ROSE-4610 file (N, C-alpha, C; in Angstrom, 1 decimal, always signed):
// ROSE-4610
residu = [X/X/X/X/X/X/X/X/X/X/X/X/X/X/X/X/X/X/X/X/X/X/X/X/X/X/X/X/X/X/X/X/X/X/X/X/X/X/X/X/X/X/X/X/X/X/X/X/X/X/X/X/X/X/X/X/X/X/X/X/X/X/X/X/X/X/X/X/X/X/X/X/X/X/X/X/X/X/X/X/X/X/X/X/X/X/X/X/X/X/X/X/X/X/X/X/X/X/X/X/X/X/X/X/X/X/X/X/X/X/X/X/X/X/X/X/X/X/X/X/X/X/X/X/X/X/X/X/X/X/X/X/X/X/X/X/X/X/X/X/X/X/X/X/X/X/X/X/X/X/X/X/X/X/X/X/X/X/X/X/X/X/X/X/X/X/X/X/X/X/X/X/X/X/X/X/X/X/X/X/X/X/X/X/X/X/X/X/X/X/X/X/X/X/X/X/X/X/X/X/X/X/X/X/X/X/X/X/X/X/X/X/X/X/X/X/X/X/X/X/X/X/X/X/X/X/X/X/X/X/X/X/X/X/X/X/X/X/X/X/X/X/X/X/X/X/X/X/X/X/X/X/X/X/X/X/X/X/X/X/X/X/X/X/X/X/X/X/X/X/X/X/X/X/X/X/X/X/X/X/X/X/X/X/X/X/X/X/X/X/X/X/X/X/X/X/X/X/X/X/X/X/X/X/X/X/X/X/X/X/X/X/X/X/X/X/X/X/X/X/X/X/X/X/X/X/X/X/X/X/X/X/X/X/X/X/X/X/X/X/X/X/X/X/X/X/X/X/X/X/X/X/X/X/X/X/X/X/X/X/X/X/X/X/X/X/X/X/X/X/X/X/X/X/X/X/X/X/X/X/X/X/X/X/X/X/X/X/X/X/X/X/X/X/X/X/X/X/X/X/X/X/X/X/X/X/X/X/X/X/X/X/X/X/X/X/X/X/X/X/X/X/X/X/X/X/X/X/X/X/X/X/X/X/X/X/X/X/X/X/X/X/X/X/X/X/X/X/X/X/X/X/X/X/X/X/X/X/X/X/X/X/X/X/X/X/X/X/X/X/X/X/X/X/X/X/X/X/X/X/X/X/X/X/X/X/X/X/X/X/X/X]
num = [1/1/1/2/2/2/3/3/3/4/4/4/5/5/5/6/6/6/7/7/7/8/8/8/9/9/9/10/10/10/11/11/11/12/12/12/13/13/13/14/14/14/15/15/15/16/16/16/17/17/17/18/18/18/19/19/19/20/20/20/21/21/21/22/22/22/23/23/23/24/24/24/25/25/25/26/26/26/27/27/27/28/28/28/29/29/29/30/30/30/31/31/31/32/32/32/33/33/33/34/34/34/35/35/35/36/36/36/37/37/37/38/38/38/39/39/39/40/40/40/41/41/41/42/42/42/43/43/43/44/44/44/45/45/45/46/46/46/47/47/47/48/48/48/49/49/49/50/50/50/51/51/51/52/52/52/53/53/53/54/54/54/55/55/55/56/56/56/57/57/57/58/58/58/59/59/59/60/60/60/61/61/61/62/62/62/63/63/63/64/64/64/65/65/65/66/66/66/67/67/67/68/68/68/69/69/69/70/70/70/71/71/71/72/72/72/73/73/73/74/74/74/75/75/75/76/76/76/77/77/77/78/78/78/79/79/79/80/80/80/81/81/81/82/82/82/83/83/83/84/84/84/85/85/85/86/86/86/87/87/87/88/88/88/89/89/89/90/90/90/91/91/91/92/92/92/93/93/93/94/94/94/95/95/95/96/96/96/97/97/97/98/98/98/99/99/99/100/100/100/101/101/101/102/102/102/103/103/103/104/104/104/105/105/105/106/106/106/107/107/107/108/108/108/109/109/109/110/110/110/111/111/111/112/112/112/113/113/113/114/114/114/115/115/115/116/116/116/117/117/117/118/118/118/119/119/119/120/120/120/121/121/121/122/122/122/123/123/123/124/124/124/125/125/125/126/126/126/127/127/127/128/128/128/129/129/129/130/130/130/131/131/131/132/132/132/133/133/133/134/134/134/135/135/135/136/136/136/137/137/137/138/138/138/139/139/139/140/140/140/141/141/141/142/142/142/143/143/143/144/144/144/145/145/145/146/146/146/147/147/147/148/148/148/149/149/149/150/150/150/151/151/151/152/152/152/153/153/153/154/154/154/155/155/155/156/156/156/157/157/157/158/158/158/159/159/159/160/160/160/161/161/161/162/162/162/163/163/163/164/164/164]
x = [-34.4/-34.0/-32.9/-33.0/-32.0/-30.8/-29.6/-28.4/-27.9/-27.0/-26.4/-25.8/-25.1/-24.5/-25.6/-26.6/-27.7/-28.4/-28.6/-29.3/-28.5/-27.2/-26.3/-26.5/-26.5/-26.7/-28.1/-29.1/-30.5/-30.8/-30.5/-30.9/-30.3/-29.0/-28.4/-29.0/-29.2/-29.8/-31.2/-32.0/-33.3/-33.4/-32.5/-32.4/-32.1/-31.1/-30.7/-31.9/-32.6/-33.7/-34.9/-35.2/-36.2/-35.9/-34.6/-34.2/-34.3/-34.0/-34.2/-35.6/-36.5/-37.9/-38.6/-38.3/-39.1/-38.4/-37.1/-36.3/-36.2/-36.3/-36.1/-34.8/-34.3/-33.1/-33.5/-33.1/-33.5/-32.4/-32.8/-31.8/-31.7/-32.7/-32.7/-33.5/-33.4/-34.2/-35.7/-35.9/-37.3/-38.0/-37.2/-37.8/-38.0/-37.1/-37.2/-38.5/-38.7/-39.8/-41.1/-41.2/-42.3/-42.6/-41.6/-41.8/-42.4/-41.8/-42.3/-43.7/-44.0/-45.4/-46.4/-46.1/-47.0/-47.0/-46.1/-46.1/-47.2/-47.7/-48.7/-48.2/-49.1/-48.7/-47.9/-48.2/-47.5/-46.1/-45.8/-44.4/-43.7/-44.3/-43.6/-43.2/-44.0/-43.7/-42.4/-42.3/-41.1/-39.9/-40.1/-39.0/-38.4/-39.3/-38.8/-38.0/-38.4/-37.7/-36.3/-36.3/-35.0/-34.0/-34.5/-33.6/-33.1/-34.0/-33.6/-32.5/-32.6/-31.6/-30.2/-30.2/-29.0/-28.3/-29.1/-28.5/-28.4/-29.0/-28.9/-29.9/-31.1/-32.2/-33.4/-34.5/-35.8/-36.6/-37.5/-38.5/-39.3/-39.7/-40.5/-39.6/-38.4/-37.5/-37.3/-37.1/-36.9/-38.2/-39.3/-40.6/-40.8/-40.5/-40.7/-39.7/-38.5/-37.5/-37.9/-38.4/-38.8/-39.9/-40.9/-42.1/-41.9/-41.1/-41.0/-39.8/-38.8/-37.6/-37.3/-37.0/-36.4/-37.4/-38.6/-39.5/-39.9/-39.6/-39.9/-39.1/-38.0/-37.2/-38.0/-39.1/-39.9/-41.1/-41.2/-42.3/-41.8/-42.7/-42.3/-42.4/-41.5/-41.4/-42.8/-43.2/-44.5/-44.4/-43.2/-43.0/-43.6/-43.6/-44.1/-45.6/-46.3/-47.7/-48.3/-47.5/-48.1/-49.1/-48.8/-49.8/-51.1/-51.0/-52.2/-53.0/-52.3/-52.9/-53.6/-52.9/-53.5/-54.8/-54.7/-55.9/-57.1/-56.8/-57.8/-58.4/-57.5/-58.0/-59.0/-58.6/-59.5/-60.8/-60.7/-61.9/-62.8/-62.2/-63.0/-63.5/-62.8/-63.2/-64.4/-64.7/-65.9/-67.1/-67.0/-68.2/-68.4/-67.4/-67.5/-67.3/-67.9/-67.8/-66.8/-66.3/-65.3/-64.0/-62.9/-61.6/-61.4/-61.9/-61.7/-62.3/-63.5/-64.1/-63.4/-63.1/-62.4/-61.0/-60.3/-59.0/-59.2/-60.1/-60.3/-60.7/-61.7/-62.2/-61.0/-60.2/-59.1/-58.1/-57.8/-56.8/-57.3/-58.6/-59.2/-59.1/-59.5/-59.4/-58.0/-57.1/-55.7/-55.1/-55.4/-54.8/-55.4/-56.6/-57.2/-56.5/-56.1/-55.4/-53.9/-53.3/-51.9/-51.7/-52.2/-52.0/-50.5/-50.2/-48.8/-47.7/-48.0/-46.9/-46.6/-47.5/-47.3/-47.5/-46.8/-46.9/-48.1/-49.0/-50.3/-50.1/-49.2/-49.0/-48.5/-47.6/-47.1/-48.2/-49.0/-50.1/-51.1/-51.4/-52.3/-51.7/-50.4/-49.7/-49.8/-49.6/-49.7/-51.2/-52.1/-53.5/-54.0/-53.5/-53.8/-53.3/-52.1/-51.6/-52.5/-52.9/-53.8/-55.1/-55.6/-56.9/-56.8/-55.6/-55.5/-54.8/-54.4/-53.9/-55.0/-54.7/-55.7/-56.7/-56.2/-57.0/-57.9/-57.4/-58.2/-59.3/-59.0/-60.1/-61.2/-60.8/-61.8/-62.7/-62.2/-63.0/-63.9/-63.4/-64.1/-65.2/-65.0/-66.0/-67.2/-67.1/-68.2/-68.9/-70.2/-70.9/-71.7/-71.0/-71.6/-72.5/-73.3/-74.1/-73.1/-73.5/-72.6/-71.9/-72.7/-72.1/-71.1/-71.5/-70.7/-69.4/-69.5/-68.3/-67.3/-67.7/-66.7/-66.0/-66.7/-66.1/-65.1/-65.6/-64.8/-63.5/-63.6/-62.5/-61.5/-62.0/-61.1/-60.4/-61.1/-60.5/-59.4/-59.7/-58.8/-57.5/-57.7/-56.5/-55.7/-56.3/-55.5/-54.8/-55.4/-54.7/-53.5/-53.7/-52.6/-51.5/-51.8/-50.7/-49.9/-50.6/-49.9/-48.9/-49.3/-48.5/-47.3/-47.4/-46.3/-45.2]
y = [+41.9/+43.2/+43.5/+44.5/+44.9/+45.5/+45.0/+45.5/+46.8/+47.5/+48.7/+48.5/+47.4/+47.0/+46.7/+46.0/+45.7/+47.0/+47.9/+49.2/+50.0/+49.9/+50.6/+50.0/+48.7/+48.0/+48.1/+48.3/+48.3/+49.1/+50.4/+51.2/+50.8/+50.4/+50.0/+48.6/+47.7/+46.4/+46.6/+47.4/+47.6/+48.2/+49.2/+49.8/+48.8/+47.9/+46.8/+45.9/+45.5/+44.6/+45.2/+46.5/+47.2/+47.4/+47.7/+47.8/+46.5/+45.4/+44.1/+43.7/+44.0/+43.7/+44.5/+45.8/+46.8/+47.2/+46.8/+47.2/+48.7/+49.4/+50.8/+51.2/+52.4/+52.9/+53.9/+53.6/+54.5/+55.5/+56.8/+57.8/+58.3/+58.1/+58.6/+57.8/+58.0/+57.2/+57.7/+58.9/+59.4/+58.7/+58.5/+57.8/+56.3/+55.8/+54.4/+54.2/+55.1/+55.1/+55.2/+56.1/+56.2/+55.0/+54.3/+53.1/+52.0/+51.8/+50.8/+51.1/+52.3/+52.7/+52.3/+52.3/+51.9/+50.5/+49.7/+48.2/+47.5/+46.5/+45.6/+44.8/+44.5/+43.8/+42.5/+41.8/+40.5/+40.8/+41.8/+42.2/+42.7/+43.4/+43.9/+42.7/+41.7/+40.6/+39.9/+39.8/+39.2/+40.1/+41.4/+42.3/+42.1/+42.0/+41.8/+40.5/+39.5/+38.2/+38.4/+39.0/+39.2/+40.1/+41.1/+42.0/+41.2/+40.5/+39.8/+38.7/+38.1/+37.1/+37.7/+38.9/+39.6/+40.2/+40.6/+41.3/+40.4/+39.2/+38.2/+38.5/+38.7/+39.0/+38.2/+38.5/+37.8/+38.8/+38.3/+39.1/+40.0/+39.5/+40.3/+41.4/+41.2/+42.3/+43.4/+42.9/+43.9/+44.7/+44.0/+44.7/+45.8/+45.4/+46.3/+47.4/+47.1/+48.2/+49.2/+48.7/+49.6/+50.6/+50.0/+50.8/+51.6/+51.1/+51.8/+52.7/+52.6/+53.4/+54.0/+53.2/+53.8/+54.8/+54.5/+55.4/+56.6/+56.7/+57.9/+59.1/+58.9/+60.1/+60.9/+60.4/+61.1/+61.8/+61.8/+62.5/+63.4/+64.4/+65.4/+64.7/+65.1/+64.5/+64.7/+63.7/+63.8/+64.6/+64.9/+65.7/+67.0/+67.6/+68.9/+68.9/+67.8/+67.7/+67.0/+66.5/+65.7/+66.4/+67.6/+68.3/+68.5/+69.0/+69.2/+67.9/+66.9/+65.6/+65.1/+65.2/+64.8/+65.6/+66.9/+67.7/+67.4/+67.2/+66.8/+65.4/+64.5/+63.1/+63.2/+63.9/+64.0/+64.8/+65.8/+66.5/+65.6/+64.8/+63.9/+62.7/+62.2/+61.1/+61.4/+62.6/+63.0/+62.7/+62.6/+62.3/+60.8/+60.0/+58.5/+57.7/+56.6/+55.7/+54.6/+54.5/+53.4/+54.0/+53.4/+54.0/+53.9/+52.8/+52.7/+53.9/+54.2/+55.4/+56.7/+56.8/+58.1/+58.2/+57.1/+57.1/+57.4/+56.7/+56.9/+58.3/+58.8/+60.2/+61.2/+61.0/+61.9/+61.9/+60.7/+60.5/+61.1/+61.0/+61.6/+63.1/+63.7/+65.1/+65.7/+64.9/+65.4/+65.3/+64.2/+64.1/+65.1/+65.5/+66.6/+67.9/+68.1/+69.4/+69.3/+68.2/+68.0/+66.8/+67.0/+65.9/+65.6/+64.4/+63.9/+64.4/+65.0/+65.4/+64.3/+63.4/+62.5/+61.1/+60.2/+58.8/+58.2/+57.7/+57.2/+56.1/+55.2/+54.1/+54.7/+55.6/+56.3/+57.0/+57.8/+58.5/+57.5/+56.4/+55.4/+54.9/+54.6/+54.1/+55.2/+56.4/+57.5/+57.6/+57.6/+57.7/+56.5/+55.3/+54.1/+54.3/+54.8/+55.1/+56.1/+57.1/+58.1/+57.5/+56.6/+56.0/+55.0/+54.5/+53.5/+54.0/+55.3/+55.8/+56.2/+56.6/+56.9/+58.0/+59.0/+60.1/+59.7/+59.0/+58.5/+57.6/+56.7/+55.7/+56.5/+57.5/+58.3/+59.0/+59.6/+60.3/+59.3/+58.2/+57.2/+56.5/+56.4/+55.7/+56.5/+57.8/+58.7/+59.2/+59.4/+60.0/+61.2/+62.3/+63.4/+64.2/+65.1/+66.1/+67.1/+67.7/+68.7/+69.7/+70.4/+71.4/+70.7/+69.6/+68.9/+68.5/+68.0/+67.5/+68.6/+69.8/+70.9/+71.2/+71.1/+71.3/+70.2/+68.9/+67.8/+67.8/+68.3/+68.4/+69.4/+70.6/+71.6/+71.1/+70.4/+69.8/+68.8/+67.9/+66.9/+67.5/+68.5/+69.2/+69.9/+70.5/+71.1/+70.0/+68.9/+67.8/+67.3/+67.1/+66.6/+67.6/+68.9/+69.9/+69.9/+69.6/+69.5/+68.3/+67.2/+66.0/+66.1/+66.8/+66.9/+67.7]
z = [-130.1/-130.0/-131.0/-131.8/-132.7/-132.0/-132.3/-131.6/-132.3/-131.7/-132.3/-133.7/-133.8/-135.1/-136.1/-135.7/-136.7/-137.1/-136.1/-136.4/-137.4/-137.4/-138.3/-139.7/-139.8/-141.0/-141.6/-140.8/-141.2/-142.4/-142.4/-143.6/-144.9/-144.9/-146.2/-146.6/-145.7/-146.1/-146.6/-145.9/-146.3/-147.7/-148.0/-149.3/-150.3/-150.0/-151.0/-151.3/-150.2/-150.4/-151.2/-150.9/-151.6/-153.1/-153.4/-154.7/-155.5/-154.8/-155.4/-155.7/-154.8/-154.9/-155.9/-155.9/-156.7/-158.0/-158.2/-159.4/-159.5/-158.4/-158.3/-157.8/-158.2/-157.6/-156.5/-155.3/-154.2/-153.8/-153.8/-153.6/-152.2/-151.4/-150.0/-149.1/-147.8/-146.8/-147.0/-147.3/-147.4/-148.6/-149.7/-150.9/-150.5/-149.8/-149.3/-148.5/-147.5/-146.7/-147.5/-148.5/-149.3/-150.1/-150.6/-151.4/-150.5/-149.3/-148.4/-147.9/-147.7/-147.3/-148.3/-149.5/-150.6/-151.1/-150.5/-150.8/-150.3/-151.0/-150.4/-149.2/-148.3/-147.0/-147.3/-148.3/-148.6/-148.9/-149.7/-150.0/-148.8/-147.9/-146.7/-145.9/-145.7/-144.9/-145.4/-146.7/-147.3/-147.1/-147.1/-146.9/-145.5/-144.5/-143.1/-143.0/-143.6/-143.6/-144.3/-145.5/-146.2/-145.4/-144.8/-144.0/-142.8/-142.2/-140.9/-141.2/-142.3/-142.7/-143.0/-143.5/-143.8/-142.6/-141.6/-140.5/-139.3/-139.4/-138.3/-137.2/-137.5/-136.6/-137.0/-136.3/-136.7/-137.5/-138.3/-139.0/-138.1/-137.0/-136.0/-135.4/-135.1/-134.6/-135.7/-136.9/-138.0/-138.2/-138.2/-138.4/-137.2/-136.0/-134.9/-134.9/-135.3/-135.4/-136.4/-137.6/-138.6/-138.1/-137.5/-137.1/-135.8/-134.9/-133.6/-133.6/-134.5/-134.4/-135.8/-136.8/-138.0/-138.7/-138.8/-139.5/-138.8/-137.5/-136.7/-137.2/-137.9/-138.4/-139.4/-139.9/-140.9/-140.4/-139.0/-138.4/-137.3/-137.0/-136.0/-134.6/-133.7/-132.4/-131.7/-131.0/-130.3/-129.0/-128.6/-127.3/-127.5/-128.7/-128.9/-128.9/-129.0/-129.1/-127.8/-127.0/-125.9/-125.0/-124.6/-123.7/-124.5/-125.7/-126.5/-126.8/-127.0/-127.3/-126.0/-124.9/-123.6/-123.3/-123.5/-123.2/-124.2/-125.4/-126.4/-126.0/-125.6/-125.2/-124.0/-123.0/-121.8/-122.1/-123.0/-123.4/-124.2/-125.1/-125.9/-125.1/-124.2/-123.3/-122.5/-122.2/-121.5/-122.3/-123.6/-124.4/-124.7/-124.3/-124.5/-123.3/-123.2/-122.0/-122.2/-123.5/-123.7/-124.3/-124.0/-124.4/-125.9/-126.6/-128.0/-128.8/-128.5/-129.2/-128.9/-127.6/-127.2/-127.9/-128.0/-128.7/-130.2/-130.8/-132.2/-132.6/-131.8/-132.1/-131.8/-130.8/-130.5/-131.7/-132.1/-133.2/-134.4/-134.8/-135.9/-135.9/-134.8/-134.6/-134.7/-134.1/-134.0/-135.4/-136.2/-137.5/-138.5/-138.2/-139.1/-138.8/-137.6/-137.3/-137.8/-137.6/-138.0/-139.0/-140.2/-141.2/-141.5/-141.6/-142.0/-141.1/-139.9/-139.0/-138.0/-137.7/-136.6/-137.0/-136.4/-136.7/-136.0/-136.8/-136.2/-135.1/-135.4/-134.4/-133.1/-133.1/-131.9/-131.2/-131.9/-131.4/-130.6/-131.3/-130.6/-129.3/-129.3/-128.1/-127.0/-127.3/-126.3/-125.8/-126.7/-126.3/-125.5/-125.8/-125.0/-123.6/-123.5/-122.1/-121.4/-122.0/-121.4/-121.0/-121.8/-121.5/-120.4/-120.1/-119.1/-117.8/-117.8/-116.6/-115.6/-114.4/-113.4/-113.9/-114.5/-114.9/-116.0/-117.0/-118.1/-117.7/-116.8/-116.3/-115.5/-114.7/-114.0/-115.0/-116.0/-117.0/-117.8/-118.2/-119.0/-118.2/-116.9/-116.0/-115.7/-115.9/-115.6/-116.8/-116.8/-117.9/-117.4/-117.1/-116.5/-117.4/-116.9/-117.6/-118.2/-119.3/-120.0/-119.0/-118.2/-117.3/-116.3/-115.8/-114.8/-115.5/-116.8/-117.5/-117.7/-117.9/-118.1/-116.8/-115.7/-114.3/-114.0/-114.3/-114.1/-115.0/-116.2/-117.1/-116.5/-116.1/-115.5/-114.3/-113.4/-112.2/-112.6/-113.6/-114.0/-114.6/-115.4/-116.0/-114.9/-113.9/-112.8/-112.1/-111.8/-111.1/-111.9/-113.2/-114.1/-114.1/-114.2/-114.2/-112.9/-111.8/-110.5/-110.4/-111.1/-111.1/-111.9/-113.0/-114.0/-113.4]
């Protein structure tokens, strides 16, 4: 787990390492993010190791901090999309009997509507939770007829709104 002190050091150390690896001069965190996003996987692995050695952490912790915390500053908050995402997932899940296809189809539709606004990794985490909560399991376990599915979807949405 990255400590508060390490998180403060993270951006500057990451910038230093990227400048060393790419011979580029990085002007902003957004530019830094864009460079990292376009690096080959092998170079990224080396970056996590270099940063971890400089801040006194592990490559795994640095990797996780980058993807789960640091990079989120470049995406819109998921809180503004959660209800719409949940509704889309449950509607999509009625068409599929397995969570993987329901998640992938929902993600695809959502990203078409909001390109570059949301972090894909975070969206998948949220969708995975929806697929494995009680409501998601109920929808995925049933393969109703089209008319029945609309009724079931409406009932499920009403139940979810009561719980929130």
